MARBA-3410 file (N, C-alpha, C, O; in Angstrom, 1 decimal):
214
0.8,-1.2,0.0,0.0,0.0,0.1,0.8,1.3,0.0,1.7,1.4,0.9 ~ 0.6,2.2,-0.9,1.2,3.5,-0.9,0.6,4.7,-0.3,-0.5,4.9,-0.8 ~ 1.0,5.4,0.5,0.3,6.4,1.4,1.2,7.6,1.4,2.4,7.6,1.2 ~ 0.5,8.8,1.8,1.4,9.9,2.4,1.0,9.9,3.8,-0.2,9.7,4.2 ~ 1.9,10.1,4.6,2.0,10.1,6.0,2.6,11.4,6.5,3.7,11.7,6.2
1.8,12.0,7.2,2.1,13.5,7.5,1.7,13.7,9.0,0.8,13.0,9.5 ~ 2.2,14.6,9.7,1.8,15.2,10.9,1.0,16.5,10.8,1.3,17.4,10.1 ~ 0.0,16.6,11.5,-1.0,17.7,11.6,-0.3,19.0,11.8,-0.3,20.0,11.1 ~ 0.5,18.8,13.3,1.5,19.7,13.8,2.8,19.1,14.1,2.8,18.1,14.9 ~ 4.0,19.5,13.5,5.2,18.8,13.9,5.9,19.2,15.2,5.9,20.4,15.6
6.4,18.3,15.8,7.1,18.5,17.1,8.8,18.5,16.6,9.2,17.7,15.8 ~ 9.5,19.5,17.2,9.2,20.3,18.3,8.9,21.6,17.7,8.6,22.5,18.5 ~ 9.0,22.1,16.4,9.1,23.5,16.1,7.6,23.7,15.6,7.5,24.8,15.1 ~ 6.6,23.0,15.7,5.1,23.1,15.6,4.8,23.7,14.0,4.0,24.6,13.9 ~ 5.5,23.2,13.0,5.2,23.3,11.6,3.9,22.8,11.5,3.5,21.7,12.0
3.1,23.6,10.6,1.9,22.9,10.2,2.0,22.7,8.4,2.5,23.5,7.7 ~ 1.4,21.6,7.9,1.5,21.2,6.6,0.2,21.6,6.2,-0.8,21.7,6.9 ~ 0.2,21.8,4.8,-0.9,22.0,3.9,-1.8,20.8,3.9,-1.4,19.9,3.1 ~ -2.8,20.5,4.5,-3.2,19.1,4.3,-4.4,19.0,3.2,-4.7,17.9,2.7 ~ -4.9,20.2,2.9,-5.7,20.3,1.6,-4.9,19.9,0.4,-5.2,18.9,-0.3
-3.8,20.7,0.4,-2.8,20.4,-1.0,-2.5,19.1,-1.1,-2.5,18.5,-2.1 ~ -2.1,18.3,0.2,-1.6,17.1,0.2,-2.6,16.1,-0.2,-2.2,15.2,-0.9 ~ -4.0,16.3,0.2,-5.0,15.4,-0.1,-5.3,15.3,-1.6,-5.6,14.3,-2.3 ~ -5.0,16.8,-2.1,-5.3,16.7,-3.7,-4.2,15.8,-4.3,-4.5,15.0,-5.1 ~ -2.8,16.0,-3.9,-1.9,15.2,-4.4,-2.1,13.6,-4.2,-1.8,12.8,-5.0
-2.6,13.3,-3.0,-2.9,12.0,-2.9,-4.1,11.4,-3.7,-4.1,10.3,-4.2 ~ -5.3,12.3,-3.9,-6.1,11.9,-4.7,-5.8,11.8,-6.1,-6.2,10.8,-6.7 ~ -5.2,12.7,-6.8,-4.4,12.6,-8.0,-3.8,11.4,-8.4,-3.9,10.9,-9.5 ~ -3.2,10.7,-7.2,-2.2,9.5,-7.5,-2.8,8.2,-6.9,-2.3,7.1,-6.8 ~ -4.2,8.5,-6.6,-5.0,7.4,-5.9,-4.2,6.7,-4.9,-4.0,5.5,-4.9
-3.7,7.4,-3.9,-3.0,6.7,-2.8,-3.6,7.5,-1.4,-4.1,8.6,-1.4 ~ -3.6,6.9,-0.4,-4.1,7.4,0.9,-3.5,8.6,1.6,-2.3,8.7,1.3 ~ -4.0,9.4,2.2,-3.4,10.4,3.1,-3.7,10.0,4.6,-4.9,10.1,5.0 ~ -2.7,9.6,5.3,-2.9,9.6,6.7,-2.4,10.6,7.5,-1.2,10.9,7.4 ~ -3.0,11.2,8.3,-2.5,12.4,9.3,-2.4,12.1,10.7,-3.4,12.0,11.4
-1.2,12.1,11.1,-1.0,12.1,12.6,-1.5,13.4,13.4,-0.8,14.4,13.6 ~ -2.6,13.3,13.8,-3.4,14.5,14.6,-3.1,14.4,16.0,-4.1,14.8,16.7 ~ -2.1,14.0,16.5,-1.8,14.0,17.9,-1.8,15.4,18.4,-2.4,15.7,19.4 ~ -1.0,16.2,17.7,-0.9,17.7,18.3,-2.1,18.4,17.9,-2.3,19.5,18.3 ~ -3.0,17.9,17.0,-4.1,18.6,16.9,-5.4,18.2,17.7,-6.5,18.6,17.5
-4.9,17.3,18.9,-5.8,16.9,20.0,-6.9,16.3,19.5,-7.7,16.0,20.3 ~ -7.1,15.8,18.0,-8.4,15.2,17.8,-9.5,15.9,17.8,-10.4,15.5,17.1 ~ -9.8,17.0,18.4,-10.8,18.1,18.3,-10.5,19.4,17.6,-11.4,20.1,17.2 ~ -9.1,19.5,17.5,-8.6,20.8,17.2,-8.5,21.1,15.8,-8.2,22.3,15.4 ~ -8.6,20.1,14.8,-8.1,20.0,13.5,-9.4,19.8,12.5,-10.0,18.8,12.7
-9.7,20.6,11.6,-10.5,20.6,10.4,-9.7,20.2,9.0,-9.4,21.0,8.1 ~ -9.6,18.9,9.0,-8.5,18.5,7.9,-9.2,17.6,6.9,-10.3,17.1,7.2 ~ -8.6,17.2,5.8,-9.1,16.4,4.8,-8.2,15.2,4.8,-7.0,15.5,4.7 ~ -8.4,14.1,4.9,-7.6,12.9,5.0,-8.4,11.4,5.0,-9.6,11.3,5.2 ~ -7.7,10.6,4.7,-8.2,9.3,4.7,-8.6,8.6,5.8,-9.6,8.0,5.9
-7.4,8.7,6.9,-7.4,8.2,8.2,-6.6,9.3,9.0,-5.9,10.1,8.5 ~ -6.8,9.3,10.3,-6.2,10.0,11.3,-5.8,8.9,12.3,-6.4,8.0,12.6 ~ -4.5,9.3,12.8,-4.1,8.3,13.9,-3.5,9.3,14.9,-3.2,10.5,14.7 ~ -3.5,8.7,16.2,-3.3,9.6,17.5,-2.7,8.9,18.5,-2.8,7.7,18.6 ~ -1.9,9.6,19.5,-1.1,8.8,20.3,-2.0,8.9,21.7,-1.9,9.7,22.5
-2.7,7.7,21.6,-3.7,7.8,22.8,-3.3,8.4,24.3,-4.0,9.1,24.9 ~ -2.2,8.1,24.6,-1.5,8.6,25.9,-1.6,10.1,26.1,-1.5,10.7,27.2 ~ -1.8,10.7,24.9,-1.7,12.3,25.1,-2.9,12.8,25.4,-3.4,12.6,26.5 ~ -3.5,13.5,24.3,-4.8,14.3,24.5,-5.9,13.4,24.9,-6.7,13.9,25.8 ~ -6.1,12.4,24.3,-7.1,11.4,24.6,-7.0,10.7,26.0,-8.0,10.6,26.7
-6.0,10.5,26.4,-5.7,10.0,27.7,-6.0,11.0,28.8,-6.3,12.1,28.4 ~ -6.0,10.7,30.2,-6.1,11.5,31.4,-5.3,10.9,32.3,-5.2,9.7,32.3 ~ -4.8,11.6,33.1,-3.7,11.4,34.1,-3.1,10.1,33.5,-3.1,9.0,34.2 ~ -2.4,10.2,32.3,-1.7,9.2,31.6,-2.5,7.8,31.5,-1.8,6.8,31.3 ~ -3.7,7.8,31.7,-4.7,6.7,31.5,-5.5,7.0,30.3,-5.6,8.1,29.8
-6.1,6.0,29.9,-7.0,6.4,28.7,-8.4,6.5,29.2,-8.8,5.8,30.0 ~ -9.1,7.5,28.7,-10.4,7.8,29.0,-11.2,8.2,27.8,-12.4,8.5,27.8 ~ -10.5,8.0,26.8,-11.4,8.1,25.4,-12.1,9.4,25.2,-11.6,10.4,25.5 ~ -13.3,9.3,24.5,-13.7,10.4,23.8,-14.8,11.2,24.7,-15.3,12.2,24.0 ~ -15.2,11.1,25.9,-16.2,11.7,26.5,-15.9,13.0,26.9,-16.6,14.0,26.8
-14.6,13.0,27.4,-14.1,14.5,28.0,-13.2,15.0,27.1,-12.5,16.0,27.5 ~ -12.9,14.6,25.8,-11.8,15.1,25.1,-12.4,16.6,24.6,-11.6,17.5,24.6 ~ -13.4,16.8,24.2,-14.0,18.2,23.8,-13.8,19.1,25.0,-13.2,20.2,24.8 ~ -14.1,18.7,26.1,-13.9,19.5,27.3,-12.6,20.0,27.7,-12.4,21.1,28.2 ~ -11.6,18.9,27.4,-10.1,19.4,27.3,-9.7,20.2,26.5,-8.9,21.1,26.7
-10.4,20.0,25.1,-9.9,21.1,24.0,-10.4,22.6,24.3,-9.8,23.6,24.0 ~ -11.4,22.5,24.9,-12.0,23.9,25.2,-11.2,24.6,26.4,-11.1,25.8,26.4 ~ -10.6,23.9,27.4,-9.8,24.6,28.4,-8.4,24.7,28.0,-7.7,25.7,28.3 ~ -7.8,23.5,27.1,-6.4,23.6,26.8,-6.1,24.9,25.8,-5.2,25.8,26.1 ~ -6.9,25.0,24.7,-6.6,26.1,23.6,-6.7,27.4,24.4,-5.7,28.2,24.3
-7.6,27.8,25.0,-7.3,29.1,25.5,-6.3,29.5,26.4,-5.9,30.6,26.6 ~ -5.9,28.4,27.2,-4.9,28.5,27.9,-3.6,28.6,27.3,-2.7,29.3,27.8 ~ -3.5,27.9,26.2,-2.4,27.9,25.2,-2.2,29.3,24.6,-1.1,29.9,24.7 ~ -3.2,29.7,24.1,-3.4,31.1,23.6,-2.8,32.3,24.7,-2.0,33.1,24.5 ~ -3.5,32.0,25.8,-3.2,33.1,26.8,-1.5,33.3,27.3,-0.8,34.3,27.6
-1.1,32.0,27.2,0.2,32.0,27.6,1.2,32.5,26.5,2.2,33.2,26.8 ~ 0.7,32.1,25.1,1.3,32.5,24.1,1.5,34.1,23.9,2.5,34.6,23.6 ~ 0.4,34.6,24.3,0.2,36.1,24.0,1.1,36.8,24.9,1.8,37.8,24.6 ~ 0.9,36.2,26.2,1.9,37.0,27.3,3.3,36.8,27.1,4.1,37.7,27.3 ~ 3.7,35.7,26.5,5.1,35.3,26.3,5.6,36.4,25.0,6.7,36.9,24.9
4.8,36.5,24.1,4.9,37.4,22.8,5.3,38.7,23.3,6.2,39.3,22.7 ~ 4.6,39.1,24.3,5.0,40.6,24.7,6.1,40.8,26.0,6.3,41.8,26.6 ~ 6.8,39.5,26.1,7.7,39.6,27.2,9.0,40.0,26.9,9.6,39.4,25.9 ~ 9.7,41.0,27.7,10.9,41.4,27.2,12.2,40.6,27.1,13.2,40.9,26.5 ~ 12.0,39.5,27.8,13.0,38.3,27.8,13.0,37.3,26.8,13.8,36.4,26.7
11.9,37.4,26.1,11.7,36.4,25.0,11.8,37.0,23.6,11.3,38.1,23.3 ~ 12.6,36.1,22.9,13.1,36.5,21.4,12.0,36.2,20.3,11.8,37.0,19.3 ~ 11.2,35.2,20.5,10.1,34.7,19.6,9.2,33.7,20.3,9.6,33.1,21.3 ~ 8.1,33.5,19.8,7.1,32.6,20.3,6.3,31.9,19.1,5.6,32.5,18.3 ~ 6.4,30.7,19.0,5.7,29.8,18.0,4.5,29.2,18.5,4.6,28.3,19.4
3.3,29.6,18.0,1.8,29.1,18.5,1.0,29.6,17.2,1.0,30.7,16.6 ~ 0.4,28.3,16.9,-0.3,28.5,15.5,-1.5,29.7,15.7,-1.9,30.3,14.7 ~ -2.0,29.9,17.0,-3.0,30.8,17.1,-2.4,32.2,17.1,-3.2,33.2,17.0 ~ -1.2,32.5,17.2,-0.6,33.9,17.1,-0.7,34.2,15.6,-0.6,33.4,14.7 ~ -1.0,35.7,15.4,-0.9,36.2,13.8,0.7,36.0,13.5,1.0,35.7,12.4
1.5,36.1,14.5,2.8,36.3,14.1,3.5,34.8,13.5,4.6,34.7,13.0 ~ 2.6,33.8,13.8,2.9,32.4,13.3,3.1,32.3,11.6,2.1,32.6,10.9 ~ 4.2,32.0,11.2,4.2,32.1,9.8,3.3,31.2,9.0,3.3,31.3,7.7 ~ 2.5,30.5,9.7,1.5,29.5,8.9,0.1,29.9,9.6,-0.8,29.0,9.6 ~ -0.1,31.1,10.3,-1.1,31.2,11.0,-2.6,30.9,10.0,-3.5,30.1,10.3
-2.5,31.7,9.1,-3.7,31.5,8.1,-4.0,30.1,7.6,-5.1,29.9,7.1 ~ -3.0,29.2,7.6,-3.2,27.7,7.3,-3.8,27.1,8.4,-4.8,26.3,8.3 ~ -3.2,27.5,9.8,-3.9,27.0,10.8,-5.4,27.2,11.1,-6.2,26.3,11.5 ~ -5.9,28.5,10.6,-7.1,28.9,10.6,-8.0,28.1,9.7,-9.2,27.9,10.0 ~ -7.5,27.7,8.6,-8.2,27.0,7.7,-8.5,25.4,8.2,-9.5,24.7,8.0
-7.2,24.9,8.9,-7.2,23.4,9.0,-7.5,23.1,10.6,-7.4,21.9,10.9 ~ -7.8,24.0,11.5,-8.2,23.7,12.9,-9.3,24.4,13.3,-9.5,25.5,13.0 ~ -10.1,23.8,14.1,-11.3,24.2,14.4,-11.3,25.8,15.2,-10.4,26.1,16.0 ~ -12.2,26.5,14.9,-12.1,28.1,15.4,-11.7,27.9,17.0,-12.4,27.3,17.9 ~ -10.5,28.7,17.2,-10.2,29.0,18.8,-9.6,27.9,19.2,-9.2,28.0,20.4
-9.3,26.7,18.6,-8.8,25.4,18.9,-7.2,25.4,18.4,-7.1,24.7,17.5 ~ -6.2,25.9,18.9,-5.1,26.0,18.3,-4.1,25.2,19.3,-2.9,25.2,19.2 ~ -4.6,24.5,20.1,-4.0,23.4,20.9,-3.1,24.1,22.1,-3.0,25.3,22.2 ~ -2.5,23.3,22.7,-1.9,23.7,24.1,-0.4,23.5,24.1,0.3,23.6,25.1 ~ 0.2,23.2,22.9,1.7,23.2,22.7,2.1,24.5,22.1,1.4,25.1,21.3
3.4,25.0,22.7,3.9,26.2,22.2,5.3,26.0,22.4,5.8,25.1,23.1 ~ 6.2,26.8,21.7,7.6,27.1,22.0,8.1,28.4,22.0,7.5,29.3,21.4 ~ 9.1,28.7,22.6,9.5,30.0,22.6,11.0,30.2,22.7,11.5,29.2,23.2 ~ 11.7,31.1,22.3,13.2,31.3,22.3,13.4,32.3,23.5,12.8,33.4,23.5 ~ 14.2,32.0,24.3,14.6,32.8,25.5,15.8,33.7,25.1,16.6,33.2,24.3
16.0,34.7,25.5,17.0,35.9,25.2,18.3,35.3,26.1,18.2,35.1,27.3 ~ 19.4,35.2,25.4,20.5,34.7,26.3,21.2,33.4,25.4,21.2,33.4,24.2 ~ 21.7,32.7,26.3,22.4,31.4,25.7,21.8,30.2,26.3,20.8,30.2,27.0 ~ 22.7,28.9,25.9,22.0,27.8,26.3,21.9,27.6,28.0,21.1,26.9,28.6 ~ 22.9,28.3,28.5,23.2,28.2,29.9,21.5,29.0,30.6,20.8,28.4,31.4
21.3,30.3,30.0,20.1,30.9,30.3,18.8,30.1,30.1,17.9,30.3,30.8 ~ 18.6,29.2,29.1,17.6,28.4,28.8,17.5,27.3,29.8,16.4,27.1,30.3 ~ 18.7,26.5,30.3,18.8,25.7,31.1,18.3,26.2,32.5,17.6,25.5,33.2 ~ 18.8,27.2,32.7,18.6,27.8,34.3,17.1,27.9,34.3,16.5,27.5,35.3 ~ 16.5,28.6,33.3,15.0,28.8,33.2,14.3,27.7,33.7,13.7,27.7,34.8
14.5,26.5,32.9,13.7,25.2,33.1,14.1,24.8,34.5,13.2,24.4,35.2 ~ 15.3,24.9,35.1,15.5,24.2,36.2,15.0,24.8,37.6,14.8,24.2,38.6 ~ 14.8,26.5,37.4,14.2,26.9,38.2,12.8,27.4,38.5,12.4,28.3,39.3 ~ 12.0,26.6,37.7,10.5,26.7,37.7,10.1,25.9,38.8,10.7,24.9,39.2 ~ 8.9,26.4,39.5,8.5,25.8,41.0,7.3,25.0,40.5,7.3,23.8,40.8
6.4,25.6,39.8,5.0,24.8,39.6,5.1,23.8,38.4,4.6,22.7,38.4 ~ 5.7,24.5,37.4,5.8,23.9,36.1,7.2,22.9,36.1,8.4,23.1,36.6 ~ 6.8,21.8,35.5,7.8,20.6,35.7,8.5,20.4,34.6,7.9,20.4,33.5 ~ 10.0,20.1,34.6,10.9,19.9,33.4,10.8,18.5,33.0,11.4,17.7,33.7 ~ 10.1,18.0,32.2,9.9,16.7,31.8,9.6,16.3,30.3,8.9,17.1,29.7
10.1,15.4,29.8,10.0,15.3,28.1,8.6,14.5,28.1,8.7,13.2,28.0 ~ 7.6,15.0,28.1,6.3,14.3,27.8,5.3,15.6,27.4,5.6,16.8,27.6 ~ 4.2,15.0,26.7,3.1,16.0,26.7,1.7,15.1,27.1,1.8,13.9,27.5 ~ 0.8,15.7,27.2,-0.4,15.2,27.6,-0.7,14.8,29.1,-1.4,13.9,29.4 ~ 0.0,15.6,29.8,0.0,15.5,31.2,-1.0,16.2,32.0,-1.8,17.0,31.4
-1.2,15.9,33.4,-2.2,16.7,34.2,-1.4,18.1,34.6,-2.0,19.0,35.3 ~ -0.3,18.2,34.3,0.7,19.3,34.9,1.2,20.0,33.8,1.1,19.4,32.7 ~ 1.6,21.0,33.9,2.4,22.0,32.7,3.9,21.5,32.8,4.6,21.3,33.8 ~ 4.3,21.3,31.4,5.7,20.6,31.3,6.3,21.4,30.4,5.7,21.7,29.3 ~ 7.7,21.8,30.7,8.7,22.3,29.8,9.6,21.4,29.6,9.7,20.4,30.2
10.5,21.7,28.6,11.8,21.0,28.3,12.5,21.9,27.3,12.0,22.6,26.4 ~ 13.8,21.9,27.6,15.1,22.5,26.8,15.6,21.4,25.8,16.6,20.8,26.2 ~ 15.2,21.2,24.6,15.7,20.1,23.7,17.1,20.0,23.6,17.7,18.9,23.4 ~ 17.6,21.3,23.6,19.2,21.3,23.0,20.0,20.6,24.2,21.0,19.9,23.8 ~ 19.7,20.5,25.4,20.4,20.0,26.5,19.8,18.8,26.9,20.4,18.2,27.8
18.8,18.2,26.4,18.0,17.1,26.8,17.6,16.1,25.7,18.4,15.2,25.4 ~ 16.5,16.2,25.3,16.1,15.2,24.2,16.8,15.2,23.0,16.8,14.2,22.2 ~ 17.5,16.2,22.6,18.4,16.3,21.3,19.8,16.7,21.5,20.4,17.2,20.6 ~ 20.3,16.3,22.6,21.6,16.7,23.2,22.6,15.8,22.4,23.8,16.2,22.2 ~ 22.3,14.7,22.0,23.1,13.8,21.3,23.3,14.0,19.8,24.3,13.5,19.3
22.5,14.8,19.2,22.7,15.2,17.9,23.8,16.3,17.5,23.9,17.1,18.4 ~ 24.5,16.4,16.5,25.1,17.4,16.1,24.5,18.9,15.9,23.3,19.0,16.1 ~ 25.1,19.6,15.8,24.5,21.2,15.5,23.6,21.3,14.4,22.5,21.9,14.2 ~ 24.4,20.6,13.5,23.7,20.6,12.1,22.2,19.9,12.4,21.1,20.5,12.1 ~ 22.4,18.5,13.0,21.0,17.5,13.1,20.2,18.2,14.0,19.0,18.0,13.8
20.6,19.2,15.1,19.6,19.7,15.8,18.9,20.8,14.8,17.7,21.0,14.8 ~ 19.7,21.4,14.2,19.3,22.8,13.2,18.2,22.0,12.3,17.1,22.5,12.2 ~ 18.4,20.9,11.6,17.5,20.3,10.9,16.3,19.7,11.6,15.2,19.6,11.0 ~ 16.3,19.5,12.8,15.1,19.1,13.6,14.3,20.1,14.2,13.3,19.8,14.9 ~ 14.9,21.4,13.9,14.1,22.4,14.4,14.3,23.0,16.0,13.5,23.7,16.6
15.8,22.5,16.5,15.9,22.8,17.6,17.3,23.9,17.6,18.2,23.8,16.8 ~ 17.2,24.8,18.4,18.3,25.9,18.6,18.4,25.8,19.9,17.6,25.1,20.6 ~ 19.6,26.5,20.4,19.8,26.7,21.8,19.0,27.4,22.7,19.1,27.2,23.9 ~ 18.3,28.1,22.2,17.2,29.1,22.7,16.1,28.6,22.9,15.4,29.2,23.8 ~ 15.5,27.3,22.3,14.4,27.0,22.2,13.7,26.2,23.6,14.4,25.3,24.2
12.7,26.6,23.9,12.2,26.0,25.2,10.6,25.5,24.7,9.8,26.3,24.2 ~ 10.3,24.2,24.9,9.0,23.8,24.5,8.1,23.5,25.7,8.4,22.9,26.8 ~ 6.8,24.0,25.4,5.8,23.9,26.5,4.5,23.1,26.3,4.0,23.2,25.2 ~ 4.1,22.4,27.2,2.7,21.7,26.9,1.8,22.1,28.3,2.1,21.6,29.4 ~ 1.0,22.7,28.2,-0.2,23.1,29.0,-0.8,21.9,29.4,-0.7,20.9,28.8
-1.5,22.0,30.9,-1.9,20.8,31.5,-3.4,20.5,31.1,-4.0,21.2,30.3 ~ -3.7,19.3,31.6,-5.2,19.0,31.5,-5.9,20.2,32.5,-5.3,21.2,32.9 ~ -7.1,19.8,32.9,-8.0,20.9,33.3,-7.6,21.5,34.8,-8.2,22.6,35.1 ~ -6.7,21.1,35.6,-6.3,21.4,36.9,-5.5,22.5,37.4,-5.4,22.9,38.6 ~ -4.8,23.1,36.2,-3.9,24.1,36.5,-4.4,25.7,35.9,-4.8,25.9,34.8
-4.4,26.7,36.9,-5.1,27.9,36.3,-3.8,28.5,35.6,-2.6,28.3,35.9 ~ -4.2,29.2,34.6,-3.3,30.0,33.7,-2.5,31.0,34.3,-1.3,31.1,34.1 ~ -3.4,31.8,35.4,-2.6,32.8,36.1,-1.4,32.2,37.0,-0.4,32.9,37.1 ~ -1.6,31.1,37.6,-0.3,30.5,38.3,0.5,30.1,37.4,1.7,30.3,37.8 ~ 0.4,29.6,36.3,1.4,29.2,35.4,2.2,30.5,34.8,3.5,30.5,34.7
1.5,31.6,34.4,2.1,32.7,34.1,2.9,33.2,35.3,4.0,33.6,35.1 ~ 2.5,33.2,36.6,3.2,33.8,37.9,4.6,33.0,38.1,5.7,33.5,38.5 ~ 4.4,31.7,37.7,5.7,30.7,37.9,6.7,31.0,36.7,7.9,30.9,37.0 ~ 6.4,31.4,35.6,7.2,31.6,34.5,7.7,33.1,34.9,8.9,33.3,34.7 ~ 7.0,34.0,35.3,7.6,35.5,35.7,8.5,35.4,36.9,9.4,36.2,36.9
8.3,34.6,37.8,9.2,34.6,38.9,10.5,33.9,38.5,11.5,34.2,39.0 ~ 10.5,32.8,37.6,11.6,32.3,37.0,12.4,33.3,36.2,13.7,33.4,36.3 ~ 11.7,34.1,35.5,12.4,34.9,34.8,13.2,36.0,35.6,14.3,36.4,35.2 ~ 12.6,36.6,36.7,13.1,37.4,37.8,14.4,36.9,38.5,15.2,37.7,38.9 ~ 14.5,35.4,38.5,15.4,34.6,39.1,16.6,34.6,38.1,17.7,34.9,38.5
16.4,34.2,36.9,17.3,34.1,35.9,18.0,35.3,35.5,19.2,35.3,35.3 ~ 17.2,36.3,35.3,17.9,37.4,34.5,18.1,38.6,35.8,18.9,39.6,35.6 ~ 17.6,38.5,36.9,18.0,39.4,38.0,19.3,39.0,38.9,19.8,39.7,39.8 ~ 19.6,37.7,38.7,20.9,37.1,39.3,22.0,37.7,39.3,23.0,37.2,39.9
END
C-alpha cells in the first residue's frame, strides 16, 4: 500500500503542513493520506484525510490513562484558551526573542492554521526562544516551581523541556538545526484541566526574575 503520512502539527517546532494540498496530491495519485493528528488533539483540526492516527496517551488520555472521547472536547475547550493566553503573554515579554504558536498572527502559518483547525482550537503546545544562551535556557527550566521539567506531553501538569540539553543533546549542531532545535528553544505543554493559567504565568515570571536578575 502506498500512502502519504504527515503530522498535522510537527514537533518540536510546530510546523503545519498544507493538508488540503496534500489531499489533492494523494487523490490525483490514487493513494491514501494518513494524518498523525496527535498535536491537533483530535478535536482541534478541521482537515481532509483518509485516516487519522493519534497517540492515545496524550490528549485522549487523562492522568496518563485512557479515558477516550467523552471528555476530549472539554479538554480542548480549556487547553486551547490557556495555550493562547500563555503564548500572547510570552509574545509581549521583554526576555523572549520569539514565540511559535499557531493561534498567534505572528506564526508564519497562522492562516493555514485557521483553515485546518477548529475556531479557537489552536492547541496547548507552544515553543519560545529565551534571550540569552544555552545556560540561560537551562537555568530557566531548572528554576521553575509549579511547572515541571519533563520530556512528555498530555500530562495533568504543565511541562517544559529544553531540547538542546536533553532530548536532542546527542545530535550534532547541524542535526539539531534540521530538527528545528536551537539553543534558545524551550517547549511548553499546557496541562489538563487542573492548573490555572494565572498560576502558570506567575511561575514563568518568577523564574524570569531569578534568571535575569541574578
